[in-house]
C-alpha positions in Angstrom: 0.0 0.0 0.0 1.3 3.4 -1.0 2.5 5.7 1.8 3.0 3.0 4.4 5.7 0.8 2.9 3.6 -2.3 3.8 2.0 -4.9 1.7 -1.8 -5.2 1.8 -1.7 -8.2 4.1 0.6 -6.6 6.6 -1.5 -3.4 6.6 -4.7 -5.4 7.4 -2.8 -7.3 10.2 -1.6 -4.1 11.7 -5.2 -2.7 11.7 -6.5 -5.5 13.9 -6.7 -4.1 17.5 -4.7 -5.9 20.2 -6.0 -6.9 23.6 -6.8 -4.0 25.9 -4.1 -2.9 28.3 -5.0 -3.9 31.9 -6.1 -1.1 34.1 -3.6 -2.3 36.8 -0.2 -3.8 36.3 0.2 -7.5 37.1 3.2 -9.1 38.7 4.2 -12.7 38.8 3.4 -14.6 42.0 6.4 -15.3 44.3 7.7 -18.8 44.2 6.9 -21.2 47.1 9.2 -20.5 50.0 10.0 -17.0 48.9 9.0 -15.7 52.4 10.2 -18.7 54.4 10.1 -22.5 54.5 7.0 -24.3 53.2 5.5 -27.5 54.7 6.5 -30.8 53.1 4.2 -33.7 52.2 4.4 -36.7 54.6 1.9 -39.0 52.7 4.5 -41.5 51.5 6.3 -41.6 54.7 3.0 -42.0 56.6 2.1 -45.0 54.5 5.4 -46.6 55.2 5.1 -46.1 59.0 1.6 -47.5 59.0 2.8 -50.6 57.1 5.6 -51.2 59.5 3.3 -50.8 62.5 1.1 -53.4 60.9 4.2 -55.7 60.6 4.7 -55.2 64.3 1.1 -56.2 65.0 1.6 -59.3 62.8 4.7 -60.2 64.8 2.8 -59.9 68.1 0.0 -62.1 66.7 2.6 -64.8 65.7 4.1 -64.5 69.2 0.6 -65.0 70.7 0.2 -68.2 68.7 3.6 -69.5 70.0 2.7 -68.6 73.5 -0.6 -70.5 73.1 1.4 -73.6 72.1 3.4 -73.3 75.3 0.3 -73.0 77.4 -1.4 -75.9 75.7 1.6 -78.2 75.9 0.8 -81.6 77.5 4.2 -81.8 79.4 7.3 -79.8 80.2 9.2 -81.2 77.2 6.6 -80.1 74.7 6.4 -76.7 76.4 10.1 -76.2 76.1 9.9 -77.0 72.4 7.2 -74.5 72.0 9.3 -71.9 73.8 11.7 -72.1 70.7 8.8 -70.6 68.6 8.4 -67.9 71.2 12.1 -67.1 70.9 11.8 -67.0 67.1 8.8 -64.7 67.4 10.7 -62.4 69.8 13.5 -62.0 67.2 11.0 -61.0 64.5 9.3 -58.6 66.9 12.6 -57.0 67.7 13.4 -56.6 64.0 10.0 -55.0 63.4 10.3 -52.6 66.3 13.7 -51.4 65.3 12.7 -50.9 61.7 9.5 -49.2 62.6 11.2 -47.1 65.3 13.8 -45.7 62.8 11.1 -44.8 60.3 8.8 -43.4 63.0 11.6 -41.0 64.2 12.1 -39.8 60.6 8.3 -39.3 60.2 8.3 -37.3 63.5 11.1 -35.1 62.2 9.0 -34.3 59.0 5.7 -33.6 60.8 7.7 -31.6 63.5 9.2 -29.5 60.7 5.7 -28.7 59.4 4.3 -28.1 62.9 6.9 -25.4 63.5 5.8 -23.6 60.3 2.2 -23.8 61.4 2.9 -22.7 65.0 6.4 -21.6 65.7 5.6 -20.9 69.3 3.6 -24.0 69.8 6.6 -26.4 70.1 7.8 -26.9 73.7 10.9 -28.9 72.6 13.5 -28.2 70.0 13.8 -30.4 67.0 16.9 -32.2 68.3 14.6 -34.0 70.8 12.9 -35.8 67.9 15.8 -38.3 68.1 17.3 -37.8 71.6 13.9 -37.9 73.3 13.6 -41.5 72.4 17.1 -42.8 73.3 18.1 -40.8 76.4 17.1 -42.5 79.7 14.5 -40.9 81.9 13.4 -38.2 79.4 12.3 -41.0 77.0 9.4 -41.6 79.4 7.6 -38.3 78.5 9.5 -36.2 75.9 8.3 -38.1 72.8 4.7 -37.9 74.0 5.1 -34.1 74.6 6.5 -33.6 71.2 3.7 -35.6 69.5 1.1 -33.7 71.4 2.5 -30.3 70.3 2.6 -31.6 66.7 -1.0 -32.8 67.1 -2.3 -29.4 68.4 -0.3 -27.4 65.8 -1.6 -29.5 62.8 -5.3 -29.1 63.3 -6.9 -26.6 60.8 -9.0 -23.9 62.3 -11.2 -21.0 61.2 -9.9 -17.5 61.5 -11.6 -15.5 64.2 -12.8 -18.5 66.1 -9.7 -19.1 68.2 -7.4 -22.1 68.2 -9.4 -25.2 69.1 -8.4 -27.7 71.7 -7.9 -31.1 70.0 -8.7 -34.0 72.3 -5.4 -35.8 73.1 -7.1 -39.1 74.1 -5.5 -41.2 71.4 -2.1 -39.8 72.2 -2.5 -40.5 75.9 -3.8 -44.1 75.4 -1.0 -44.8 72.9 1.7 -43.5 75.3 0.2 -45.4 78.3 0.3 -48.7 76.3 3.8 -48.0 75.1 5.0 -47.3 78.7 3.3 -50.4 79.9 5.2 -52.5 77.4 8.5 -50.8 78.3 8.0 -51.4 82.0 6.5 -54.8 81.6 9.5 -56.1 79.7 11.6 -55.5 82.9 9.3 -57.7 85.0 8.1 -60.4 82.6 9.1 -63.9 83.6 12.2 -65.5 82.0 12.0 -69.2 83.0 15.1 -71.3 83.2 15.8 -74.1 80.8 14.7 -76.7 83.3 11.5 -74.9 84.3 8.4 -76.9 85.1 5.3 -77.0 83.0 3.4 -74.7 85.5 6.2 -72.2 85.4 6.2 -72.1 81.6 2.5 -71.7 81.5 2.6 -68.8 83.9 5.3 -67.2 81.8 3.3 -67.7 78.6 0.4 -65.8 80.2 2.6 -62.9 81.0 4.1 -62.8 77.5 0.7 -62.9 76.0 -0.6 -60.0 78.1 2.4 -58.0 77.1 1.8 -58.8 73.4 -1.8 -57.7 73.7 -0.8 -54.4 75.1 1.8 -54.0 72.4 -0.8 -54.6 69.8 -3.0 -51.9 71.3 0.0 -49.5 71.3 0.7 -50.2 67.6 -3.0 -49.8 66.7 -3.3 -46.5 68.6 0.0 -45.3 67.0 -1.6 -45.9 63.6 -4.5 -43.7 64.7 -2.2 -40.9 65.8 0.0 -41.1 62.7 -3.0 -41.0 60.3 -4.7 -38.2 62.2 -1.7 -36.0 62.1 -0.9 -36.7 58.5 -4.6 -36.1 57.5 -4.6 -32.8 59.4 -1.3 -31.6 57.8 -2.5 -32.6 54.4 -5.6 -30.4 54.8 -3.5 -27.5 56.2 -0.9 -27.8 53.4 -3.7 -27.5 50.8 -4.8 -24.2 52.3 -1.5 -22.5 51.9 -0.2 -19.7 54.1 -1.3 -18.7 56.7 -2.7 -22.2 57.0 -6.1 -21.2 58.2 -9.6 -22.2 57.1 -11.3 -19.0 56.0 
């Protein structure tokens, strides 16, 4: 076209109006974590912990069967042979507890990290106690429970303006009571000699079975606690900062 220096096609393209300019300038959203750490997902780790807690329960059930064989034995010789199965079950139980314990501590570290983001002032113990609270004598009787309780309270979503709710700590208290009963019970449970009588072995089998039942309760309650915290943190993470239901 004369006077423009453009061909007819280019002139028509130039005449098409573009999108209107926004009345207010727009800026890109800041990347996650630009203003501090962001919570991490614990779903995969939670599933692994629940599976290993289930393995611990399976080990306790196997032990209960072995202890039943001891109690049902017709004579001392048969009872002593059944004790070999109890010993085997105890080894499997120990392996399950150690494996689950390591993974549970890792899981606690992750949910403790999230809890400190949700409520920096709501954690009564520093993160170093995630590990040391379980292994140091004396403090291991209440530090892990205290830390889990703080994580539990910090993880529950709440509505702005309604105040932070008090989440019932019943499952935590029951779980910890069962766990302490197992720890203390292992100090007093019978350990019969190799030439023990049938009556002595039967009495020991009853004590072992009671301890296994309490351990099953502790593992089942731990599953409830783990799933409750993970579910609450999943809901809170989905909300984004400031992690409130509005």
